[in-house]
N, C-alpha and C positions, 0 to 999 in steps of 0.2 A: 442267441446270447441273451436277448432281452427276456425271453420266456424263462431261461434258466435263473436269471436274477429274481424274477417274480416268485419262482418256486422256493428259492433260498429265503426270500423275504418272508414267505408265509410261515417259516419256522424260526425266524430270527427273533432273538430277545436282545433288546438294546439296553445297555447299561451306560448312562452318561455320567462321567466323573469330571466335571469342569474344574480346572485347577484354580481359576481366579474369577473371571467375570461371567455373569449370566448371559445366556444367548437364547435367541428364538429357536423353536423347533422348525427346521427347514424341510423335513420330509412331510409333505402335505398329504392328507388323507385322500383328497380328490385328485385323480390323474389329470383331469382337465385344468384344475387350478395349478397343479405342479408344472404343466407344460406352459401355460400362460406366464407363470412366474419365471420360469427359466428364460423364456423369450424376452420378458420385460427386463430382467437383470442384465442380459446380454446387450439389449438396446441401450439401457442406461449407461453401462460401462463403455459403450461405443459413442456416447454423446448424443444419441437420438432420444432426448428426454421426453419430447412430446409423444413420440411413439410408445415409449416405456409407460407413460402415464395411462394411455389407453389399454395397454396390456395388463397392467396391474388392476385396473378397474374390471377387466374381464375375469381375472383370477379371483377377485373378490366376489364376483357374481357366482362363481363356482363354489367358493368356500367363504361365506359371509362371516365377518368378524375375526378372521385369522390374523393374529398379531403380526406375524412375519410379513404378510402382504400389506397390512396397514403401515408398517414401518417403511417399506419401500414406496408405497403410494405417497406417503408424506414427504419423502425425499424428492420425488418427482414434482410434487406441487411446489416445494421449496425452491428447487432449481428453476421452476417456471415463473417465479416471482410471486406466487400466491401464498404468502406467509400465513395469512389468517386461516386459509383452508388447510395448510400443512399442520398448523397447531391444532385445529379441530380434529384432524385425522389422527394425530398422535395422542391426543388427550385420553381416549379410552384405554390405551394400553400402557400408560406411564406407570400405573400402580401395580402392574403384574409382577410377580416374583422373578420371572425370567427376563424382564425388561433390562436391556443393557444400560449400564450407568452412563454411557456416552450419549444415549438418547435423552435422558433426563437433563444432562448438562447442556445439551444443545437447545432444548426447549426453554430452559431457564435463561440462557444467554440471549435467545431471540426476544423473549418477553422483556428482558432488562433493556435491550437495545431499543425496542419500540417505545418503551416508557421514557427512556432518556431523550429520544428525539423530540418529545414535547416538553422537556424540562428546560427551565431558563436559569437555574441556579448554577453557580460556578463551583466546580469540584475543588477539593483540597488534595494535596499531593503528599506522598510519603516516600521515603527512600526504599526502593526495591532492591538495589544493588549498589555496590561501592567498589571502585577501582582505586587501590592504594598505590600512589606513586613511589613511596618509600617502603621497600621490602628488603630487610637485611642490609648487607653492606653494599649492594649494587642497586641503587635506585633506578626505577624505570623512567620516572619523570619527576621534576621538582618544580614547585611553584607554577602551576598551570594558570594561564591568564585568559586564554580565549579558546572557544570550541567552535567547530564547524561540522554539522551533521551532513552525511551524504545519503543519497537515495538508496544505496545498497545496504544500509544499516550500519556501516562503519562510520567513524568520525575522526576528525583531526583534533589534536590537542596541542596548543602552543605552550611549551614548557620553558618559561623564562628562566627559571632557576638552573636548568641544565642545558640551556642554549640549544634547543632542538625542537623540531616539530614531528610528532608521531601520528600515524594513522592506526587506530585500533579497531578490531572487529567487535561484534557484540559480545564475544566471550573474553575480550581483553587481550587478545593476541596481537602483537605488533605486526602490521602488514607493510608499513613503509616508515622510513626514518629520514628526515631532512636535517642535515647538520650544517649546511651552508658551504660545502666544498672546501677549497683551500683557505678561503678567508674566514669561514665559520660564521655562525650567527652571533650577533652581539645584542644579547638580551631581547630576543623576539617577544612581541607582545600581541599583535592582532593578526587576523587571517581572513582572507576572502578568496573566492573561487570564481574564475571567469567561466563563461558558457562552454568553452572548449576544454575545461578541466584544469587549466593552468591555475596554480596556487600563488597567491600574493601574500607575503609576510612582512609586517612592519617590525622594525628593529629599534627599540626604544633608545638604547645607548648608541647604536650605530647611526641614528638619525637618518634612516633610509628605508626604502621598501624594495624587497627583492622578489624576483619572479622565478618560479620553479615549474618546469614542464618536463615530465618524464625524468630523464637522468641529467638534464641540463639546468643550469641556474645562471641568472644574470642580475646585475644591479639595475633597477628600474628608475629610481629617483634618488638624487643625491641629497646631502644634508646641509644644514646651516640655518642661520637666522635671516630674516628679511626676504623680500621677493617671494619666489615660489619654492623656497627651501624649507626643510622640515627640522624641527627640534623636539625630539621625544615623541614621535608618532605612536599612537595607541591603536584605537579600534578603526575598522574600515567597513564600508558597505558598498554595494554595486547596484546601480539602477537597471531598469529593463533594457536600456540602450547600451549598456556596457561601460558607463562612466563610473569612476571610482571616487568615493568621498572618504577622506581621512581626517580624524581628529588630531590636530597638531597641538599637542598638550603644552609644549614649551612656549609656543607662540600664542596660545589662547585663541585658536581659530580653527576653521575647517578648510581644507584644500580639496579642490575638485580636479580630477585628471581625465582627459579623454581616453578612448580605447587604445590610442597609440602611446600613452604614457606621458603626454604633454600636459603640464599644469595650465589650466585655463581659467580658474576662478578661485578667489580667496574670499571667505565670508565668515561672519560671526562677530564682527566688531560692533561697537556702539553705533546706534543710529536711531533717531527719533526717540521714542519711549523705551527702546531696548538699550540696556546698559552694557550689553556685550557679554560674550562668554568669558567666564573667569577661571574655569577649570574643566574644559571639555573632556569627556571620557567616551562613553558609548555612543554609537551612531547607528541608525537604521533608516533605510529607504522603504516607504510603503505607499504605493499608489500615487506617486508623484510628489510626495512630501518627505523631506529629510528631517528626522527627529534626532536631536543631540542632547545627551545627558550632561548636566553640569554638577559635579560633585560638591562644589562649594556653594552654589545656589540651591542645591538639593531639589532641583527641578529638571523638567525636560523643556526644550525649546524647539519650535518647528520652523522650517524654512521651505521655500519652494526650490525647484531645481536650479534657479538662477541666483540663489542665495538671499532672496528677500525674506525678511523676518515676518513670520505669520502670527506667532503668539507663544504663550507658555502652556504647559500641560502639567497638571497636578503640582502647582507651585507649593514648595515647603512640605510636601507630604512624604518625602523620602529622607533617608539618612545619609547615604553615600552611594548614589546610583553610579553604576559603571556600565557593564555590557547591556546592550539593547538588541532585541531580535523580534521580527514579525511572528505573530502567533494567531491561531484560529482563522487561517485563511486571509490574513491581513486586516482582520477586524480589531485586533488588539496587539499590544506590545508586551513582551516579557522583559522585566527589568531585574538585573542582579543588583540588589540593594543591601550591601553590607552583610547581614546575617540572614537575609530572607530573599524570596523571589516574589515579585509583584506582577500582577496582570493589570494593564491599563486599557480599558475599552476606549477606542479612538473616537467613537461617536458620542458617547455620554461622558467621557473622561472619568469614569468610575475607576477607583483604585481598589484592588483586592489583593490581600496577602494569601498566596496559595501554598507557600511552603516556608518553614522556618528551620534553620539548621540547629542541631543540638550540640554541635562542637563547642569547645571552650572559647576559642578566639577565632571565629570564622571570618573570612573575607571572600564572599562570593563575587567573582568578577565576570562571569559569563553564564547565561542560561539560554539554551536553544532547544527547539522542538527536535525530537530524534527520528521523525518520519514514521514512528510506530505508535503514536499516541502518547508517548512519554516525553520527559524533559531531561536533558543533560545539564548538569550544573558543575562548575569547577570551583573548588575552594583553594584560593591562592596560599593561604597560611597553612592549611592542613595537607597540601600536596595530594589532593584526592579529587576524584570525579564521582559524582553521585548520579544514579539513574533514578528518576522520580516517576512514579505511576500514581494514577488516581487511587485514593484510599479504598474505594469499592472495587477497583479493577483487579486487584490481586486475587480476590476470592473467586471471581468469575473466570479468570484464565483466558485461554485462547479458544478460538473456534477452528478446530482442525476438521477438514472435510476431505476424505478420499474421493476425488472427482472422477477417477477413471482407473479401471483395471484392464490391462491387456494380457490375456493368457493364451494368445494365439500360438506362442512358442512353448507352451507348457512342457516340462515343469518350470521353465524360466518364466517368471511373472513380472510384469512391469507395473509399477504403482505411481500414479500421479496424485498429489495431494496439495491442497491450499491451506495455508495457515493465515488466519486473520485475527485482528483484535475484536473487541465486542462491538465496535462501530462498523466492522466489515472491511477495515483497511488492512492492506497487506502487511504481514510481519516478515521483514526481510533480514538477510544477513545470517540466517541459521546455517549450521554446518552439520556434518554427520554425527557429531557428538551431542547434538540437541534432539536426536530422534531415537526411538526404539520401535522396531518393527517385529510383529509376532504373527503367528498363524495358528489356527485351530487344527489339531491333528486327530484323525480317526484311526484307531488301531483295532484290528479284529482278531479274535482267537476263537477256535472251534473246540467246544467241549461236549462231552457225552452226558446227556441228562435223560434218565429213564430209557436208555438204549437208543436215543435219537441224537443226531448231531445238532448242536445249537451254536449259532454264531453270536458271540457277545462282542459288542462294540464299546470301547471306552473313548472318551473325548477329553483332550487336554489342550492347554494353550502353551506354546513353546516359542522361544525366539526363532525368528526366521533364519534360514541358513543361507550362507554365501550372499549376504546383503551387500549391494553396491550403491553408494550414493552417487547418482548420475549428475547432480548439480541442481542449481536453482535458477529460477526465471530471471533474477536480477543480473546474473552473470552470462545469460544467453543473449546473443546479439539479435537485433531485428525486432519487428512487431508485425501484427496483422491488424489491418484497419479497414472498416467499412465506412465509406462516406455516405451520409444520408442527406439528400438534397430536398429542401423545402419546395413545395409546389404552391405558389400563390401569386397573386397579381403583383405584390411588392417585389418578389424575386424576378418576375418576368421583366420588370423595369431595369434590372441590373444584370441582364443575361450576359453581356460581354465581360463585365467584371467578374462574375461567377465563373465563367469559362476560363478566364485568366488565372484565377485563384486555384482552381483545380489543376490547371497546367503547371503552375508553380509548385504545387504540392507534389504532383507526380514526378516532376523533375528533380525533387530533393530526395527521392527514395534511393536506398542503397540495396545491394544484392540480397540481403537477408530480409528485406521488408516485403510485405504482401499488401496489395491494395485492391479494394473492390468498391462498388457504389450501388446505392438503391435510391430510387425516386419515391418520395413520400407523398404521392398523389392520393386520390380517393381510393385507388387500388394500387398498393405499393408494387413496384416492379424492379427486378434486379437488372441494373445496367451492366454490371461486371462483377464476377465472383473474385475473391481474393487471389491475386496473381502477382508475380514478380515483375511482369511486363504488361501492364494494362494498355489497352488500345486507346490512347488519348484522343484520337480523332473521333472515334465512335462515342466516347464519353461526352465530348464537347457537343457533338451533334444532338445526343440524347438530352443533354441539359438544356439546350436552347428551345426545345419544342414542348408542346403540351402544357403550357401554364394552366394552373387550375386554382380555383378558390376553395377554401375549406378542405385542404388535403388532410389525410389521416396520418398524423404524426405517430400516434400510438401503434397503429399497425405497421408503419414503416420501421419504427424502432424495434418492435418484436421480430420483424422479418430480418433486420440487420443482425440481431442477436442469434437467431436460428441459423443464419448463413455462416456465422463464426463457429457454430457448434460442430464437433466437440471443441470446447474452448481451448485456446492456445496458451502459451506461457505468458505472452504480453499482448492483450487484445484491446482495441479501442474502437469507438464509434465517433466520427467527426461529423457534426451537424452543420451544414452550411445554411444559414438562416437569417431572416430579417430580425429575429429576436422575438417575434410575436407568436402567440398561440391563441386560437379561439376554442370555444366549447366543442365545435365539430371535430377538432383535432384530437380530442381525448374523449372517446365514447366507450371503448370496450373495457378499459381498466383505469384504475386510479393512478395518480402520479406516484404515490407511495409504492404501488405494486411494480411500476416501471423501474423505480429506484432499486427495489429488491431484486428484480430481474437482472439488472446490471451488476449489482454487488455480489449476488449469490453465484454469478458465473464469472466473476473476476474481470469485468469489462468496464473500462473507464470511458466517461462521456465528455467530449469536448465540443465547444460551440464556436464556429467562426461567424462573427457578426458582420453583416453587410449593412451599412448605414450607421447613423449615430444614435439610434434609439437604445433605450435600456432593455435588457432581456426580460422576458416574462418570468415571474417568480417560479413557475414550474421548471423552466430551464435552469434557473439558478439552483433549485433544489437538486436536480439530477446531476449537475456538475459537481456540487459540493458533496453530495452523498457518495458518488462513485470515485471521487478523487481526481476529476478532470480539471479543466480550466477554460476560460474564455479567451478568444483571440480576436482582436479588432482587425478587420480586413484592411482598413485604412491606416493601420499602425506603421511605424517606421520600417518594420521588416515584413509586414503582411503575414503570410503563412510560411515564409521561408525557414523559420526556426521550428515549425510545428513538428516536423518529422524527427528532429533531434530531441524534442521534448518527449515524444512518444517512445523513442528508442531508449531513453534513459529513465523511463517511468519505473517505479518500484514494482516488483512482482513477488507475490508470496507463494508461487508455485514451486514445488520440490518434487524431484523425480528419483525413484529408486527401482532396483530390480533385486529379486531373490530367487532362489531355487526351492520350489515347494517340496516338502516331504510328505504331503498329505495324499490320501487315496481319492482320486476324482470319481471313482466308480464309473469309468468309461464316459465321463463328461456329464453324468446325470446328477451328481451330488453338488449341492451348493456349498462351496468352501468359503472360509472366512479369513480375512486378513485384518489386522488392527495396527494403527500407527499412533504413537504418542509423541508429542513435542513439548519441550519445556525450555524456559529461559527466565532468569531472575525471579524465582519462586512462583512463576506462573506456568501452567501446563494445560494441555488439551488433548483429547483422544477421540478417535473415530474408528469404527469397525464396519466392514462392508463385505458383502458376499460376491462371489463370481463363479463362473463355470468354466471348466476346461473344455476344449473342443470335443465334440461327440466322437466316439470310436465305434 
């Protein structure tokens, strides 16, 4: 069969008629290059990225300068975290006429992201999309007062004017409606969410706070003046221990409730140099400090968790501040201030206007980060919700990467893709309506030319057939996690505590979770591969032995990433550490390359800190860049909540299947599939090759 195809190929005339996008020539002149290319593509699509890199290098040795090979080689470097090498590999082929537009877009996005990492300027925001509450005679929501963004991309809006709370997805479809049951909501105003997903709603006219969990609801706190009762409650916030803080507008104070709903503290009255709250509105808890907006004083005031007055923030620099929310990882606050959104840096107290409404009579009451790099803002007077994006972000769009193609059941093909913003953060909440999947089709006809049969091949791009949207990572339960254990003298001193922490974490796992561990010694070693039932006894014994100085964190992290490959829907690395790193821990790669390795494979990095020291800046960078967080081992809950944090982490992985209509030529033709994603005037596209099984 192979010989027959070679004979046919000798008299074949190829006519390529691409319908839309340019593509590389995938039939390579060198048989050696073609075979290494085929093996490399298969290895890449199966998650064996390091192996694919070596195979593409071999293919390039057979056929130097071949654009199709360079494209794949750049992909392998990119997934390996070597972004500079990937860019250098792609640079010579960007200007070629057959270069896919998706490659140029990716290179531009990577360069822009790398430049932004060194930028200190604060961006301005523009309205990318708008949800109108009033449409026709049946309004969807009226007079929105508060917003709450969820990790899955959806968000709650408290509609005071229509006495309801709605949960909308990123496309504006209503996913949940809370009306208050038989009693109904009485001018709801603020909203907060407990760690278990329970929703708390303050009712301004009802002078109460209600709790909603699943299909049940109950009155949590009663109303009235004096004591621990409420009069016109507005905004709410929850601290890391589950305590609730409410601005009691009618009584000019703040009430604090314990996790069981018992009022335990009242604060905000006059004391010492503080004249007291006069018109408390927005409230936010950030790193142990409670910030309260006062619309009459046109300032923010700060208190500790015991209600002690700490000071004022940006006094007199606001017009009518209302909703407050943490921003930029807790380094700043977003303030909804009349007709604009402000950013207040908590360290320098610098105030920046990042958005101004163009509506006639705006009253912006809430501004929150939407977990996708944007900001949600509600306009009380206009009955509208705006989605804000950085002004430069709309042009750059999304980073769409097809991470894996499984054609083992060809013609049924399974496609895994990641959608990220320009920072590498997951874009969540998309549905089938936000994607378009297509494939390249080859059709052959035999014609007679000069008395000889000639096969002519035409190439076109068509919508994929029988496409099924299999779901997103955010809606998929469970996670995969590799624990990376620091090997050092400092960790040897806390061996018992470390063993206990690992035991607590393993005990918190659920059936869909997978856990493994690696020791970050001079030579990293795998203690356990990801499994649903790790052998805790063996792990603890392995953790207690072989303390070392100058362990290799860089090699350990790369080993942990490789162990998770092919990357799953929700992957994480948890580093049990004293928080310190020395030069010997980072020898083979830069911290920036390790960050790219994590982000480009969709893996979040978390650090469990043992001891009271501050984490090394390199660890801070990796946590921030990958979207992870720090956990203090001696905190109130230790690591007991870490598994729930991993389980609810946002994931930008999307899964599809389709039935290919292309001719695989017995598994020797490289076929191409493309995926486009769009939302709010932003889009991104990727196309990738794959091979059907050999026949």
